[in-house]
C-alpha positions in Angstrom: -0.1 0.0 0.2 1.3 3.3 -1.0 1.0 7.2 -0.4 1.4 7.1 3.1 3.5 10.1 3.2 2.5 14.0 3.0 4.3 17.0 2.5 7.5 18.1 0.9 10.0 19.8 3.1 7.9 19.1 6.4 7.3 15.2 5.4 4.8 12.9 7.5 4.5 9.4 7.4 2.2 7.6 8.9 1.9 4.0 10.0 -0.2 1.4 11.9 -3.6 -0.2 11.6 -6.5 0.5 14.2 -6.4 -2.5 15.8 -2.7 -3.6 15.6 0.0 -3.1 18.5 0.4 0.5 17.7 0.1 3.3 15.1 2.4 6.5 14.8 4.2 8.6 12.7 8.0 10.0 11.0 8.0 13.3 10.7 10.9 14.0 8.6 12.6 17.7 7.7 11.5 19.4 11.3 14.5 21.8 11.2 17.4 21.6 14.0 16.9 23.5 16.9 12.8 23.7 17.6 11.9 23.1 21.2 9.2 21.6 22.4 7.6 19.1 25.5 6.1 15.9 25.2 3.2 17.5 26.7 2.8 19.8 23.8 2.2 17.1 21.4 0.3 15.2 24.3 -1.9 18.2 25.3 -3.1 18.0 21.3 -3.8 14.1 21.8 -5.9 14.5 24.7 -8.1 16.8 22.5 -8.8 13.9 20.2 -8.6 11.2 22.5 -11.9 8.9 22.5 -13.9 8.0 25.4 -14.1 11.6 26.5 -17.8 12.0 26.8 -21.0 9.8 25.8 -21.2 11.8 22.3 -18.3 9.7 21.1 -17.0 6.4 20.9 -16.3 4.6 23.9 -13.1 3.0 22.9 -10.8 3.5 26.3 -7.1 4.6 24.8 -4.9 6.8 26.5 -3.2 7.8 23.3 0.1 8.3 25.3 2.8 9.2 22.7 6.5 7.9 23.2 8.9 9.9 21.0 11.4 7.6 20.0 14.2 9.6 17.8 14.9 12.9 16.5 15.3 14.9 19.7 17.8 15.6 22.7 16.7 16.4 26.4 17.5 20.0 27.7 16.9 21.2 31.0 13.4 20.0 32.5 11.0 18.8 29.8 12.2 20.8 27.0 13.3 18.8 23.9 15.1 19.9 20.7 14.8 18.6 17.6 18.1 17.7 16.1 16.9 17.5 12.4 16.6 14.2 11.7 13.8 12.1 11.7 11.5 12.4 14.8 9.3 9.1 15.1 6.6 9.1 17.3 4.2 5.8 18.6 0.8 5.7 20.2 0.0 2.0 21.6 -3.5 0.5 20.8 -4.8 -0.8 24.2 -8.6 -0.9 23.8 -8.7 -3.2 20.7 -12.1 -5.0 20.6 -11.5 -7.4 17.2 -14.4 -9.7 18.1 -16.8 -6.7 17.5 -16.0 -7.4 13.3 -16.7 -11.1 13.3 -19.8 -11.1 11.8 -18.6 -8.5 9.2 -15.4 -10.0 8.3 -16.7 -11.0 4.6 -19.5 -8.1 4.3 -19.1 -4.7 3.0 -20.4 -2.2 5.1 -22.6 0.3 3.4 -20.8 4.0 3.2 -17.6 2.4 4.3 -14.1 2.0 2.4 -14.8 -2.1 2.9 -15.7 -2.7 -1.2 -13.3 -0.1 -2.5 -10.5 -1.6 -0.4 -11.2 -5.3 -1.1 -11.6 -4.2 -5.1 -8.0 -2.2 -5.1 -5.9 -4.6 -2.4 -7.5 -8.1 -2.8 -7.1 -8.0 0.9 -8.8 -5.9 3.9 -8.4 -6.0 7.7 -11.5 -5.8 8.8 -11.1 -5.1 12.3 -12.2 -1.7 12.6 -11.3 -0.7 9.1 -7.3 -1.6 9.7 -5.5 1.2 7.6 -8.5 3.1 6.6 -9.8 3.6 10.3 -10.0 7.0 11.8 -7.8 5.7 14.3 -4.6 6.7 11.9 -5.6 10.2 12.7 -3.8 10.4 16.1 -0.5 10.3 14.6 -1.6 13.1 12.5 -2.6 15.1 15.3 1.0 14.6 17.0 2.3 15.8 14.0 0.5 18.6 13.8 1.5 19.3 17.2 5.2 19.5 16.3 4.5 21.5 12.8 3.0 24.6 15.1 6.1 24.7 16.7 8.1 25.5 13.3 6.3 28.7 12.4 7.2 31.4 14.3 3.8 32.7 16.3 1.4 30.6 14.3 -1.9 29.9 16.2 -4.3 27.4 14.5 -7.7 27.0 15.9 -10.9 24.7 14.9 -14.8 24.7 16.0 -17.6 22.9 15.2 -20.0 25.1 13.5 -22.6 22.9 12.6 -24.0 19.3 13.3 -26.6 18.3 10.9 -29.5 20.8 11.2 -28.2 22.8 14.2 -25.6 25.6 14.0 -23.8 27.8 16.3 -24.4 31.7 16.9 -21.6 33.5 15.0 -22.6 36.3 17.2 -21.5 34.5 20.7 -18.4 33.3 19.3 -15.9 32.7 22.2 -12.4 30.6 21.5 -11.8 30.4 25.0 -15.2 28.2 25.1 -13.8 26.0 23.3 -11.2 24.2 25.6 -14.1 24.3 28.5 -14.9 21.3 30.1 -18.3 22.0 30.0 -18.0 21.8 26.3 -17.5 18.2 24.7 -18.5 19.6 21.1 -15.6 21.9 20.5 -18.4 24.9 19.9 -17.5 28.5 20.2 -21.2 28.7 21.4 -22.0 28.1 24.8 -25.6 28.4 23.9 -25.6 25.6 21.2 -24.4 23.2 23.9 -27.3 22.2 25.3 -29.0 22.1 21.6 -26.3 20.0 20.1 -26.9 17.4 23.0 -30.3 17.0 22.8 -30.0 16.5 19.3 -27.3 14.1 19.4 -28.8 12.0 22.3 -31.8 11.3 19.9 -29.3 10.4 17.0 -27.1 8.5 19.3 -30.7 6.5 21.2 -31.8 5.6 17.6 -28.6 4.2 16.7 -27.7 6.6 14.1 -25.5 9.4 13.2 -25.1 12.8 11.7 -22.4 14.7 10.2 -20.8 18.2 10.9 -18.9 21.0 9.5 -15.8 22.2 11.2 -13.9 25.4 11.0 -10.3 26.2 11.2 -8.8 29.7 11.4 -4.6 29.9 11.4 -3.4 33.3 12.5 0.1 34.4 12.4 0.7 33.0 8.7 3.2 35.0 7.3 2.3 36.6 4.0 4.0 34.9 0.8 3.7 31.5 1.8 2.6 29.4 -1.3 2.7 29.7 -5.2 0.3 30.9 -8.1 0.3 27.6 -10.0 1.1 23.8 -8.7 1.6 24.6 -5.2 -0.8 26.7 -3.8 -1.2 27.2 -0.3 -5.1 26.6 0.0 -4.8 23.6 -2.6 -2.7 21.5 -0.2 -4.7 22.6 2.7 -7.8 21.5 1.0 -5.8 18.0 0.0 -5.0 17.5 3.7 -8.4 18.1 5.2 -10.0 15.9 2.2 -7.6 13.4 3.4 -9.3 12.9 6.8 -11.8 10.1 7.2 -15.4 10.9 6.3 -14.5 14.4 4.6 -16.7 15.1 1.5 -15.9 18.8 1.3 -13.6 21.8 1.4 -14.0 25.2 1.2 -11.6 28.2 1.6 -12.6 31.6 3.2 -16.2 32.5 1.5 -16.0 29.3 -0.3 -19.2 28.1 -2.2 -21.0 31.4 -0.9 -18.6 33.2 -3.3 -20.7 32.1 -6.1 -23.9 33.5 -4.9 -22.5 37.1 -4.4 -21.1 40.1 -6.4 -17.5 40.8 -7.2 -18.2 44.0 -5.3 -19.2 42.1 -2.0 -16.8 39.2 -2.5 -13.7 41.7 -3.1 -11.6 42.4 -0.2 -10.8 45.9 -0.4 -7.3 47.4 1.0 -5.9 50.6 2.5 -2.7 51.5 3.5 -2.2 51.3 7.5 -0.1 53.8 9.4 2.7 51.5 9.9 3.2 51.0 6.2 1.5 47.9 6.2 -1.7 46.9 4.1 -4.7 46.6 5.9 -7.8 44.3 4.5 -11.2 45.7 4.9 -12.5 41.9 4.9 -11.3 38.4 4.4 -13.7 36.6 2.0 -11.0 35.5 0.3 -9.8 33.2 3.6 -6.1 34.8 3.8 -4.9 33.3 0.3 -4.9 34.9 -3.1 -3.5 33.4 -5.9 -2.5 30.3 -4.2 -0.4 32.8 -1.9 -0.8 33.8 1.6 -1.8 37.6 2.5 -0.9 37.6 6.3 -4.6 37.8 7.0 -5.8 34.7 8.8 -6.3 31.6 6.9 -9.8 30.1 7.2 -11.1 26.7 6.3 -13.9 24.8 6.4 -14.6 20.9 5.9 -17.9 19.0 6.1 -17.6 15.7 7.5 -20.2 13.0 6.5 -22.3 11.2 9.2 -20.4 8.2 10.5 -21.2 5.0 8.6 -21.1 2.6 11.3 -24.9 2.3 12.7 -27.0 -0.2 14.5 -29.7 0.2 12.0 -29.6 -2.7 9.1 -28.6 -1.4 5.9 -28.9 -3.6 2.6 -25.3 -4.9 0.9 -23.6 -7.3 -0.2 -20.7 -9.7 0.9 -17.7 -10.9 -0.8 -19.3 -14.2 -2.0 -21.7 -12.0 -4.3 -24.8 -12.6 -1.8 -27.2 -9.7 -0.7 -27.2 -9.5 3.1 -28.3 -6.9 5.7 -25.4 -5.2 7.4 -25.9 -4.1 11.2 -22.3 -2.4 12.5 -22.0 -3.4 16.4 -19.0 -2.1 18.1 -18.2 1.8 19.6 -18.7 4.6 17.2 -18.7 8.2 17.1 -22.6 9.0 16.6 -21.3 12.4 15.2 -17.4 11.7 14.2 -16.9 15.5 13.1 -16.7 16.1 17.0 -13.1 14.7 17.5 -12.0 15.9 13.4 -11.8 19.3 14.7 -7.9 18.3 16.4 -7.4 16.6 13.4 -8.2 19.4 10.8 -6.3 21.9 13.1 -3.2 19.3 12.8 -3.7 19.1 8.7 -3.7 23.1 8.5 -0.6 23.4 10.9 1.4 20.8 8.9 0.6 22.2 5.4 1.5 26.0 6.4 4.8 24.7 8.2 5.9 22.7 4.8 5.4 26.1 2.8 6.8 27.8 5.8 9.7 26.0 5.2 9.5 25.8 0.9 9.2 29.5 1.1 12.5 30.3 3.4 14.2 27.4 1.6 13.5 29.4 -2.0 13.7 33.2 -1.1 15.7 33.3 2.1 13.0 34.7 4.4 11.0 33.5 7.1 
């Protein structure tokens, strides 16, 4: 199986399966001298970790990161990158492979089972194996490191809609997203009970629902990207589309830009007192012609409903028989909730990669 690597200079390879002994990543191209702590990595993994509320899968994984190479220890808890590949490992401790025994030869509707089997002639039915969203834990670890590469970079994400329910943007509060009373990564305190009641009904019916996630990257230097085949928004979109269950990506106004006029969509400019331009709006999402403008980079992605549901669905098995599939096991009723830190990680990795490319080409950065 090829294509387990993304990025050019900040290059990430992930490995491992959902029900294997461990999974992890190798980050090649991290510059020497980047200082971070294990807690920097672990804190991001804890945000993605399963089993933290009734609204996500009850698989109990500590997701404790082990850093195996590419660093030296300084005083205290500080690690410093040496410029060699940084390898990180996360052990699997709560697999229940027996939950998947009945579907070992069945194709679950909405899953990658059939397409995977057609391509490779073999598939790991235990939780999806390599195609499981469990793999994304390694991306989150890499994204935590990517945040350290670009000075002043801040990448934050929020769940802005779940099914037919949406947040009120007038109540947007970044600080609330990390609140202990907020299991949804919502920036709107008033939406918590709305989402909870809505998802409880979905969950009790054995069904699932999708979500839309918004990621905002601030502190992105102007000039990252290229105008043709290395657009910054192109690589951000590619990274977000690679996340399991993602079916759509937009940058800035995205699809809304098709419904407004040129006057409404244009981001007008004025010169600031400090000699730097001031944008009067940010419909472009911080990227023009594939190159960052210095404004916040804004991306949204749509996550489909979790395909593993208790409601019987019509399908076929590997022998060509018609079957009804009812997926057992522990699954997220809304996989979009835990996609927030994953989306942040992919955006951070893309920006770090382009930052290093820009520095290598221009000597600035």
